[in-house]
DRENPA-3360 file (N, C-alpha, C; in nm, 2 decimals, always signed):
BEGIN
1 = MSETNIAE = +8.22/+1.58/-3.17/+8.08/+1.56/-3.13/+8.00/+1.60/-3.25 ~ +7.91/+1.50/-3.29/+7.83/+1.53/-3.41/+7.70/+1.60/-3.37 ~ +7.65/+1.67/-3.47/+7.52/+1.74/-3.44/+7.41/+1.64/-3.47 ~ +7.30/+1.64/-3.40/+7.18/+1.56/-3.42/+7.07/+1.64/-3.48 ~ +7.01/+1.58/-3.58/+6.90/+1.65/-3.65/+6.78/+1.62/-3.57 ~ +6.71/+1.72/-3.52/+6.59/+1.69/-3.44/+6.48/+1.63/-3.52 ~ +6.48/+1.64/-3.64/+6.38/+1.58/-3.73/+6.39/+1.43/-3.73 ~ +6.50/+1.37/-3.68/+6.52/+1.23/-3.68/+6.44/+1.16/-3.56;
9 = FPQEHNSS = +6.40/+1.24/-3.46/+6.33/+1.18/-3.35/+6.18/+1.20/-3.36 ~ +6.11/+1.10/-3.32/+5.96/+1.11/-3.33/+5.91/+1.22/-3.24 ~ +5.82/+1.30/-3.28/+5.76/+1.41/-3.21/+5.65/+1.35/-3.11 ~ +5.65/+1.41/-2.99/+5.54/+1.37/-2.90/+5.42/+1.45/-2.93 ~ +5.30/+1.39/-2.91/+5.18/+1.46/-2.94/+5.10/+1.45/-2.81 ~ +5.02/+1.56/-2.78/+4.94/+1.57/-2.66/+4.80/+1.54/-2.69 ~ +4.76/+1.53/-2.81/+4.61/+1.51/-2.83/+4.58/+1.36/-2.81 ~ +4.45/+1.33/-2.79/+4.41/+1.20/-2.77/+4.41/+1.12/-2.89;
17 = DATQNVGG = +4.42/+1.18/-3.01/+4.43/+1.11/-3.14/+4.57/+1.05/-3.16 ~ +4.67/+1.09/-3.07/+4.80/+1.05/-3.09/+4.83/+0.90/-3.04 ~ +4.73/+0.84/-2.97/+4.75/+0.71/-2.92/+4.75/+0.61/-3.04 ~ +4.83/+0.51/-3.03/+4.84/+0.41/-3.14/+4.89/+0.28/-3.08 ~ +4.87/+0.18/-3.16/+4.93/+0.05/-3.13/+5.07/+0.04/-3.17 ~ +5.16/+0.02/-3.07/+5.30/+0.02/-3.10/+5.36/-0.11/-3.04 ~ +5.43/-0.19/-3.11/+5.50/-0.30/-3.06/+5.40/-0.40/-2.98 ~ +5.28/-0.41/-3.03/+5.19/-0.50/-2.97/+5.11/-0.43/-2.85;
25 = VAGERLKS = +5.14/-0.31/-2.82/+5.08/-0.24/-2.71/+4.96/-0.15/-2.76 ~ +4.84/-0.18/-2.71/+4.72/-0.11/-2.76/+4.72/+0.03/-2.69 ~ +4.75/+0.13/-2.76/+4.76/+0.27/-2.70/+4.64/+0.32/-2.63 ~ +4.52/+0.30/-2.68/+4.40/+0.35/-2.62/+4.37/+0.28/-2.49 ~ +4.40/+0.15/-2.49/+4.37/+0.06/-2.37/+4.47/+0.10/-2.26 ~ +4.60/+0.12/-2.30/+4.70/+0.16/-2.20/+4.67/+0.30/-2.14 ~ +4.63/+0.39/-2.23/+4.59/+0.52/-2.18/+4.48/+0.52/-2.09 ~ +4.38/+0.43/-2.11/+4.26/+0.42/-2.02/+4.31/+0.37/-1.89;
33 = FIERVERL = +4.40/+0.27/-1.88/+4.45/+0.22/-1.75/+4.52/+0.34/-1.68 ~ +4.60/+0.41/-1.75/+4.68/+0.52/-1.68/+4.58/+0.62/-1.63 ~ +4.48/+0.66/-1.71/+4.39/+0.77/-1.66/+4.31/+0.72/-1.54 ~ +4.27/+0.59/-1.54/+4.20/+0.54/-1.43/+4.28/+0.55/-1.30 ~ +4.41/+0.51/-1.31/+4.50/+0.51/-1.20/+4.52/+0.66/-1.15 ~ +4.53/+0.75/-1.25/+4.55/+0.89/-1.21/+4.43/+0.94/-1.14 ~ +4.31/+0.90/-1.18/+4.19/+0.95/-1.11/+4.18/+0.89/-0.97 ~ +4.22/+0.77/-0.95/+4.22/+0.71/-0.82/+4.33/+0.77/-0.73;
41 = EEEKAALA = +4.44/+0.80/-0.79/+4.54/+0.87/-0.71/+4.50/+1.00/-0.66 ~ +4.42/+1.08/-0.74/+4.36/+1.20/-0.70/+4.26/+1.18/-0.59 ~ +4.18/+1.08/-0.60/+4.08/+1.05/-0.49/+4.16/+1.01/-0.36 ~ +4.26/+0.93/-0.38/+4.34/+0.89/-0.26/+4.40/+1.01/-0.19 ~ +4.45/+1.11/-0.27/+4.51/+1.23/-0.21/+4.41/+1.31/-0.13 ~ +4.29/+1.32/-0.19/+4.18/+1.39/-0.13/+4.14/+1.32/+0.00 ~ +4.13/+1.19/+0.00/+4.09/+1.11/+0.12/+4.20/+1.13/+0.23 ~ +4.33/+1.12/+0.19/+4.44/+1.14/+0.28/+4.43/+1.28/+0.35;
49 = EDIKEIYA = +4.39/+1.38/+0.27/+4.37/+1.51/+0.33/+4.26/+1.52/+0.43 ~ +4.15/+1.45/+0.39/+4.03/+1.44/+0.49/+4.07/+1.37/+0.62 ~ +4.15/+1.26/+0.61/+4.19/+1.19/+0.73/+4.28/+1.28/+0.81 ~ +4.37/+1.35/+0.75/+4.46/+1.44/+0.82/+4.38/+1.55/+0.89 ~ +4.27/+1.60/+0.83/+4.19/+1.70/+0.90/+4.12/+1.64/+1.02 ~ +4.07/+1.51/+1.01/+4.01/+1.44/+1.12/+4.10/+1.43/+1.24 ~ +4.23/+1.39/+1.21/+4.33/+1.37/+1.32/+4.36/+1.51/+1.38 ~ +4.36/+1.62/+1.30/+4.39/+1.75/+1.35/+4.27/+1.79/+1.44;
57 = EAKAVGFD = +4.15/+1.76/+1.40/+4.03/+1.79/+1.48/+4.03/+1.72/+1.62 ~ +4.07/+1.59/+1.61/+4.08/+1.51/+1.73/+4.18/+1.56/+1.83 ~ +4.30/+1.60/+1.77/+4.41/+1.66/+1.85/+4.36/+1.79/+1.91 ~ +4.29/+1.87/+1.84/+4.24/+2.00/+1.89/+4.15/+1.99/+2.01 ~ +4.08/+1.88/+2.02/+3.99/+1.86/+2.14/+4.06/+1.78/+2.25 ~ +4.19/+1.75/+2.23/+4.26/+1.69/+2.34/+4.30/+1.54/+2.32 ~ +4.26/+1.47/+2.22/+4.29/+1.33/+2.20/+4.44/+1.32/+2.15 ~ +4.50/+1.21/+2.19/+4.64/+1.18/+2.14/+4.63/+1.10/+2.01;
65 = VKTIRKVI = +4.67/+1.17/+1.91/+4.66/+1.11/+1.77/+4.74/+0.98/+1.75 ~ +4.86/+0.98/+1.82/+4.94/+0.86/+1.81/+4.87/+0.74/+1.86 ~ +4.80/+0.76/+1.97/+4.72/+0.65/+2.03/+4.60/+0.61/+1.94 ~ +4.54/+0.71/+1.89/+4.42/+0.68/+1.79/+4.47/+0.60/+1.68 ~ +4.59/+0.63/+1.62/+4.64/+0.56/+1.51/+4.67/+0.41/+1.55 ~ +4.72/+0.39/+1.67/+4.75/+0.26/+1.72/+4.62/+0.18/+1.74 ~ +4.51/+0.24/+1.79/+4.38/+0.18/+1.81/+4.33/+0.14/+1.67 ~ +4.34/+0.22/+1.57/+4.29/+0.19/+1.44/+4.36/+0.07/+1.38;
73 = KLRKMDTE = +4.50/+0.07/+1.40/+4.58/-0.04/+1.36/+4.53/-0.17/+1.42 ~ +4.51/-0.16/+1.55/+4.47/-0.28/+1.63/+4.33/-0.33/+1.58 ~ +4.24/-0.24/+1.55/+4.10/-0.28/+1.51/+4.11/-0.35/+1.38 ~ +4.20/-0.31/+1.29/+4.22/-0.38/+1.16/+4.27/-0.52/+1.17 ~ +4.34/-0.54/+1.28/+4.41/-0.67/+1.30/+4.32/-0.78/+1.34 ~ +4.35/-0.90/+1.29/+4.27/-1.02/+1.33/+4.29/-1.04/+1.48 ~ +4.18/-1.09/+1.55/+4.18/-1.10/+1.69/+4.30/-1.19/+1.74 ~ +4.32/-1.31/+1.67/+4.42/-1.40/+1.71/+4.56/-1.34/+1.69;
81 = KRREEDEL = +4.58/-1.27/+1.58/+4.71/-1.20/+1.55/+4.73/-1.09/+1.66 ~ +4.63/-1.02/+1.70/+4.65/-0.92/+1.80/+4.69/-0.98/+1.93 ~ +4.62/-1.09/+1.97/+4.65/-1.16/+2.09/+4.79/-1.21/+2.09 ~ +4.84/-1.27/+1.98/+4.97/-1.32/+1.97/+5.07/-1.21/+1.98 ~ +5.05/-1.09/+1.92/+5.14/-0.98/+1.93/+5.14/-0.93/+2.08 ~ +5.03/-0.92/+2.14/+5.03/-0.88/+2.28/+5.11/-0.97/+2.37 ~ +5.09/-1.10/+2.35/+5.16/-1.20/+2.43/+5.31/-1.19/+2.41 ~ +5.35/-1.17/+2.28/+5.49/-1.16/+2.25/+5.55/-1.03/+2.32;
89 = LELYKAAI = +5.48/-0.92/+2.31/+5.52/-0.80/+2.38/+5.54/-0.82/+2.53 ~ +5.44/-0.88/+2.59/+5.45/-0.91/+2.74/+5.57/-1.00/+2.76 ~ +5.60/-1.10/+2.68/+5.71/-1.19/+2.70/+5.84/-1.11/+2.69 ~ +5.85/-1.02/+2.59/+5.98/-0.94/+2.57/+6.00/-0.85/+2.69 ~ +5.89/-0.79/+2.73/+5.90/-0.69/+2.85/+5.95/-0.77/+2.97 ~ +5.89/-0.89/+3.00/+5.93/-0.97/+3.11/+6.08/-1.01/+3.10 ~ +6.12/-1.04/+2.98/+6.26/-1.09/+2.96/+6.36/-0.98/+2.99 ~ +6.32/-0.85/+2.97/+6.42/-0.75/+3.00/+6.39/-0.68/+3.14;
97 = GMPD = +6.30/-0.74/+3.21/+6.27/-0.69/+3.34/+6.19/-0.55/+3.34 ~ +6.12/-0.53/+3.24/+6.04/-0.41/+3.23/+5.91/-0.42/+3.30 ~ +5.88/-0.33/+3.40/+5.75/-0.35/+3.47/+5.63/-0.30/+3.38 ~ +5.52/-0.35/+3.42/+5.39/-0.31/+3.35/+5.36/-0.17/+3.37;
% end
């Protein structure tokens, strides 16, 4: 097994001056995209936490969270798509003899 000289590998830099154009990739532009996505991911995490708190609050006053989630899903759905899904569910239930 041969020894590797660490000086042969490029060193990573943490400063903003370390960005550069490499292999046709504009370093500053790429870094900008990455930072924008990171900020949005942070915002998304904060919103998810807010939503979680709202569900907990609803549950604390006696609402069924699973049903609330289903209602929200249905409200997002196109009316025709929702109608089609309801009809298919009723058809399947009838096919297996499941009462309403």
